[in-house]
C-alpha positions as CSV (number, residue, x, y, z in Angstrom):
1,M,7.5,-9.6,28.0
2,S,7.9,-5.9,28.4
3,A,8.5,-4.1,31.7
4,L,6.7,-0.8,31.6
5,R,6.7,1.7,34.4
6,G,5.2,5.1,35.1
7,I,2.8,5.7,32.2
8,R,-0.9,6.0,32.1
9,P,-3.0,2.8,31.9
10,A,-4.2,3.3,28.4
11,A,-0.8,4.0,27.0
12,C,0.6,1.0,29.0
13,V,-1.9,-1.3,27.2
14,A,-0.7,0.1,23.8
15,A,3.0,-0.2,24.7
16,L,2.5,-3.8,25.8
17,G,1.2,-4.5,22.3
18,L,4.4,-2.9,20.9
19,L,6.9,-5.2,22.6
20,A,5.0,-8.5,22.7
21,F,6.1,-10.9,20.0
22,A,2.4,-11.9,19.8
23,A,3.4,-15.2,21.2
24,P,1.5,-16.8,24.1
25,A,4.5,-18.5,25.7
26,A,7.6,-16.2,25.8
27,R,10.7,-17.6,27.3
28,A,12.4,-16.0,30.2
29,Q,15.8,-15.8,28.6
30,S,15.9,-14.8,25.0
31,G,18.8,-14.1,22.6
32,P,21.0,-13.8,20.7
33,F,19.7,-10.7,19.1
34,S,19.8,-9.1,15.6
35,A,18.3,-6.0,13.9
36,Y,14.9,-6.5,12.3
37,A,13.6,-4.1,9.7
38,G,9.9,-5.2,9.5
39,D,9.9,-7.6,6.5
40,I,7.5,-10.5,6.4
41,P,9.6,-13.7,7.0
42,F,7.0,-16.1,5.7
43,N,5.3,-17.0,2.4
44,C,1.8,-15.9,3.1
45,E,-1.0,-13.6,2.0
46,L,-1.3,-10.6,4.3
47,Q,-5.0,-10.6,5.5
48,Y,-6.2,-7.1,6.1
49,V,-9.1,-7.0,8.6
50,G,-9.2,-3.3,9.5
51,T,-10.5,-2.7,13.0
52,G,-12.2,-6.1,13.2
53,T,-11.4,-9.8,13.5
54,D,-13.1,-11.2,10.4
55,F,-10.1,-13.0,8.9
56,P,-10.6,-14.1,5.3
57,D,-8.6,-17.3,6.0
58,P,-8.5,-18.0,9.7
59,D,-7.0,-21.5,9.2
60,A,-3.9,-20.3,7.4
61,D,-0.5,-21.2,8.8
62,P,1.7,-19.2,8.2
63,F,-0.9,-16.7,9.4
64,C,-0.2,-13.1,8.4
65,V,-2.6,-10.3,9.3
66,E,-2.8,-6.5,9.3
67,F,-4.9,-4.5,11.7
68,D,-6.1,-0.8,11.9
69,K,-5.8,0.2,15.5
70,T,-5.8,4.0,14.9
71,Q,-9.2,4.6,16.6
72,Q,-8.2,4.3,20.2
73,N,-10.1,7.4,21.3
74,V,-11.7,8.1,24.6
75,T,-14.8,10.2,23.9
76,D,-16.3,7.8,21.2
77,F,-15.4,4.6,23.2
78,G,-12.9,3.7,20.5
79,L,-10.4,2.5,23.1
80,A,-13.0,0.3,24.8
81,D,-13.9,-1.2,21.5
82,F,-10.2,-1.8,20.7
83,L,-9.7,-3.6,24.0
84,S,-12.8,-5.7,23.5
85,R,-11.4,-7.1,20.3
86,E,-7.9,-7.9,21.5
87,P,-8.7,-11.3,23.1
88,A,-10.1,-12.6,19.8
89,R,-7.0,-11.5,18.0
90,V,-4.7,-13.2,20.5
91,A,-6.8,-16.3,20.3
92,A,-6.5,-16.4,16.5
93,A,-2.7,-16.1,16.8
94,S,-1.9,-18.3,19.7
95,P,-2.3,-21.8,18.1
96,K,-0.3,-20.8,14.9
97,C,3.2,-22.1,14.3
98,F,4.2,-19.2,12.0
99,Y,2.7,-15.8,12.7
100,F,3.2,-12.3,11.4
101,Q,1.2,-9.1,12.4
102,R,1.4,-5.6,11.0
103,D,-0.6,-2.9,12.7
104,H,-1.0,0.8,13.1
105,W,-1.7,2.4,16.5
106,T,-3.1,5.8,17.3
107,G,-4.5,7.0,20.6
108,T,-6.4,10.3,21.0
109,I,-8.9,11.9,23.3
110,V,-11.3,12.8,20.4
111,Q,-11.1,10.6,17.2
112,G,-9.2,12.3,14.5
113,G,-8.4,15.3,16.7
114,E,-5.6,16.7,18.7
115,P,-3.7,16.0,20.8
116,E,-2.3,12.7,19.6
117,V,-1.5,10.7,22.7
118,W,0.5,7.9,21.1
119,H,1.2,6.5,17.6
120,W,3.3,3.9,15.9
121,D,3.3,1.4,13.0
122,G,4.5,-2.0,14.0
123,D,5.5,-5.4,12.6
124,Y,5.7,-8.5,14.8
125,W,6.3,-12.2,14.2
126,F,7.0,-15.5,15.9
127,N,8.2,-18.9,14.7
128,K,7.5,-21.8,17.0
129,A,9.5,-24.2,14.8
130,T,12.7,-22.3,15.8
131,G,11.6,-20.5,19.0
132,S,12.4,-17.1,17.5
133,G,10.5,-13.8,17.1
134,G,10.8,-10.2,16.2
135,V,9.4,-6.7,16.6
136,S,9.9,-3.6,14.4
137,V,8.6,-0.1,15.0
138,R,8.2,2.9,12.8
139,N,6.9,6.4,13.5
140,F,6.9,5.9,17.3
141,R,5.5,9.1,18.9
142,I,4.3,10.0,22.4
143,G,2.3,13.2,22.7
144,G,2.9,13.8,19.0
145,Q,6.7,13.9,19.4
146,P,9.1,11.3,17.9
147,Q,11.0,9.4,20.4
148,S,12.8,6.1,20.9
149,A,10.8,3.1,21.9
150,A,13.8,1.9,24.0
151,A,12.2,3.4,27.2
152,F,9.3,0.9,26.8
153,A,11.5,-2.1,25.9
154,P,13.4,-4.7,28.0
155,P,17.0,-3.5,28.5
156,E,18.4,-6.1,26.1
157,Y,16.3,-4.7,23.3
158,A,17.0,-1.0,23.9
159,G,20.0,-0.6,21.6
160,Y,18.0,-1.5,18.6
161,F,15.6,1.5,18.6
162,D,16.6,5.0,17.5
163,E,15.6,8.5,18.7
164,E,13.6,9.1,15.5
165,G,11.0,6.5,16.4
166,G,12.2,3.6,14.4
167,G,14.1,0.3,14.9
168,G,13.5,-3.3,15.5
169,V,15.0,-6.5,17.0
170,A,14.8,-10.2,16.4
171,A,15.6,-12.8,19.0
172,Q,16.3,-16.5,19.3
173,N,14.6,-18.3,22.2
174,S,12.0,-15.6,22.5
175,V,9.0,-18.1,22.3
176,E,8.5,-21.7,23.3
177,A,9.6,-24.0,20.5
178,D,7.0,-26.6,19.5
179,P,8.1,-29.9,18.0
180,R,4.8,-30.1,16.0
181,C,5.8,-26.9,14.2
182,A,9.4,-28.1,13.6
183,E,7.9,-31.1,11.8
184,M,6.2,-28.8,9.4
185,V,9.5,-27.6,8.1
186,D,11.7,-30.6,8.4
187,S,12.2,-31.0,4.6
188,R,13.6,-28.6,2.0
189,R,10.2,-28.5,0.1
190,E,8.4,-27.6,3.3
191,R,10.9,-24.9,4.2
192,L,10.6,-23.4,0.7
193,A,6.8,-23.3,1.1
194,V,6.8,-21.7,4.6
195,Y,9.8,-19.3,4.6
196,R,10.1,-16.2,2.4
197,T,13.8,-16.2,1.6
198,P,15.3,-14.1,-1.2
199,V,17.0,-16.1,-3.9
200,P,20.8,-16.0,-3.4
201,G,22.9,-14.6,-6.2
202,G,25.3,-16.7,-8.3
203,K,26.4,-17.5,-11.8
204,I,24.4,-17.5,-15.0
205,W,25.2,-20.4,-17.3
206,R,23.9,-21.2,-20.7
207,K,21.1,-23.4,-19.4
208,R,20.7,-22.4,-15.8
209,V,20.8,-19.6,-13.3
210,G,22.3,-20.8,-10.0
211,R,20.4,-24.0,-9.2
212,A,17.4,-23.2,-11.5
213,R,17.5,-24.8,-14.9
214,L,15.7,-24.3,-18.2
215,L,13.1,-26.8,-19.1
216,T,12.3,-27.6,-15.5
217,L,8.7,-28.1,-14.7
218,R,7.4,-24.8,-13.1
219,Q,5.8,-26.7,-10.2
220,R,9.1,-28.4,-9.4
221,L,11.0,-25.2,-9.6
222,I,8.6,-23.7,-7.0
223,E,8.4,-26.7,-4.7
224,E,12.0,-27.8,-4.7
225,V,14.3,-25.1,-6.0
226,L,13.2,-21.5,-5.5
227,G,10.1,-21.5,-3.3
228,P,6.9,-19.6,-4.0
229,P,7.3,-16.5,-6.3
230,D,7.0,-13.0,-4.9
231,A,4.8,-12.1,-7.9
232,T,3.1,-13.9,-10.8
233,R,1.6,-12.4,-13.9
234,R,1.1,-13.2,-17.6
235,H,3.1,-16.5,-17.7
236,T,6.0,-15.1,-15.6
237,D,7.1,-15.5,-12.0
238,R,9.3,-13.1,-10.1
239,F,11.6,-13.8,-7.2
240,E,13.4,-11.3,-5.1
241,V,17.2,-11.7,-5.0
242,A,19.3,-11.2,-1.9
243,G,21.1,-7.9,-2.2
244,G,18.4,-6.4,-4.6
245,G,17.0,-7.0,-8.0
246,E,15.0,-10.0,-9.3
247,L,15.2,-13.3,-10.9
248,R,12.3,-13.5,-13.4
249,V,11.1,-16.7,-15.0
250,G,9.1,-17.1,-18.2
251,W,7.3,-20.4,-18.7
252,R,5.3,-22.0,-21.5
253,G,3.1,-25.0,-21.9
254,T,-0.2,-26.4,-20.7
255,A,-1.5,-26.4,-17.1
256,L,-0.1,-29.9,-16.5
257,D,3.2,-29.4,-18.4
258,R,4.4,-25.8,-17.8
259,R,8.2,-25.6,-18.2
260,V,10.7,-22.9,-17.8
261,A,11.4,-21.3,-21.1
262,A,13.5,-18.3,-20.1
263,F,15.2,-16.6,-17.2
264,L,15.9,-12.9,-16.9
265,V,18.1,-11.5,-14.1
266,T,18.2,-7.8,-13.0
267,S,20.3,-8.4,-9.9
268,K,23.9,-7.3,-9.6
269,S,24.5,-10.4,-7.5
270,Y,24.5,-12.5,-10.8
271,S,27.2,-12.7,-13.4
272,H,28.0,-14.6,-16.6
273,R,31.7,-15.5,-17.2
274,G,32.7,-12.8,-14.8
275,V,30.5,-10.1,-16.3
276,P,27.8,-9.0,-13.8
277,V,24.6,-7.2,-14.2
278,G,25.4,-3.5,-13.9
279,A,28.7,-3.7,-15.7
280,Q,29.6,-1.5,-18.6
281,A,28.1,-2.5,-21.9
282,R,31.5,-2.8,-23.5
283,A,32.2,-5.8,-21.2
284,A,29.4,-7.7,-22.9
285,R,30.9,-7.0,-26.3
286,N,34.6,-7.6,-25.4
287,R,34.4,-10.4,-22.9
288,L,31.2,-12.2,-24.0
289,G,31.4,-11.5,-27.7
290,A,27.8,-10.1,-27.7
291,K,26.6,-8.3,-30.7
292,R,23.6,-6.0,-31.3
293,A,20.5,-8.0,-32.1
294,F,17.3,-5.8,-31.7
295,R,15.6,-3.2,-29.5
296,L,13.1,-4.1,-26.8
297,R,11.1,-1.7,-24.6
298,G,13.8,0.9,-24.6
299,F,16.7,-1.5,-24.2
300,R,19.4,-2.4,-26.8
301,V,19.5,-6.1,-26.8
302,L,22.9,-7.8,-27.5
303,E,23.2,-11.5,-28.2
304,T,26.1,-13.9,-27.9
305,R,26.8,-16.8,-30.2
306,R,23.6,-19.0,-30.5
307,F,23.5,-22.6,-29.5
308,R,20.8,-25.2,-30.4
309,R,19.6,-25.5,-26.8
310,S,20.3,-22.0,-25.4
311,R,20.5,-18.3,-26.3
312,L,22.0,-15.7,-24.1
313,L,20.9,-12.1,-24.4
314,V,22.0,-8.9,-22.7
315,G,19.8,-5.8,-22.2
316,V,21.7,-2.5,-22.2
317,R,20.5,0.9,-21.2
318,G,22.5,4.0,-20.4
319,G,25.7,2.3,-21.4
320,K,25.3,-0.4,-18.7
321,I,24.0,-4.0,-18.6
322,A,20.5,-3.8,-17.1
323,W,19.7,-7.5,-17.4
324,I,21.0,-10.8,-18.6
325,A,18.6,-13.4,-20.0
326,I,18.9,-17.0,-21.1
327,A,16.3,-18.9,-23.1
328,D,15.8,-22.4,-24.6
329,P,14.9,-21.8,-28.3
330,R,13.2,-25.2,-28.6
331,L,10.2,-23.9,-26.7
332,F,9.6,-21.0,-29.1
333,R,8.3,-21.7,-32.6
334,T,9.4,-18.2,-33.9
335,Q,11.6,-15.3,-33.0
336,R,8.4,-13.4,-32.3
337,G,7.5,-15.8,-29.6
338,L,10.9,-15.3,-27.8
339,R,10.6,-11.6,-28.0
340,R,7.0,-11.7,-26.6
341,T,8.3,-13.7,-23.6
342,L,11.2,-11.2,-23.1
343,R,8.8,-8.3,-23.2
344,R,6.8,-9.8,-20.4
345,L,10.0,-10.4,-18.4
346,V,11.3,-6.9,-18.9
347,A,8.0,-5.1,-18.1
């Protein structure tokens, strides 16, 4: 994909890796373009294989990998070893529908010594269901000096890289779309399973947050509403929210009947009756009628009027609302059980 001119053969090989979207069939005309910051667009486990090609899960798709390519030296044959492993890496990526790669490149004459010939940290992905791909660069240096990667990029990409050695671009029509891959994401459930999309902000109600409702089976929440969580621990799931913050879910029950018992929101993208997370604490008192209930992990917890099927609590710190939570009291035998779940969600 890249058009490189006038640099030494070894550096040319490295720069080709920088601009390739790791896709075997790039289209001649790509676009439109948008900035890309290096985030992983898929729900996947990042498989770290160091300098080798021993993938823990070679059959995964989405297939997400991280390589250490910092031993591209001349005197210890590191560059030759690196080049010998690249065909296996390309072969592992080529058949995938959804691919992400993170790597770290360093070229030197003597391993670990000066001068440094080239260096960058890169993120690349392609999506054959949509025919799109992206590349992001950080810490781009030639001869130890930060510089823009634009000189090594096709002209249409150049404006997305800065003089300090960073930047990135995503493009539609950058790889050949594959109908087989499109079939893998032709339902909402499949898209939630494949794509890593932050939860959108919205409103907090007494029994739901956005489209997510209390008492929903945890499995259904993941498969049909929110997608896979970004983190799971101690009977809680955490989802990143677009614009920052998290939607945290506490669940209770057996392995076959785990249901959502509580939600806790730390994102300013959410609000209850016009009072958002991040507002002054007095708004919770004046507009929501919340009153002081108890303390929890350094927060003053306020609670609005209780209902048989829902409770709404507000965590305050530094005079501002730090989080808003709702819970179904029918899933907690005691007040202590509710506080235990809140402590897990707050931690």
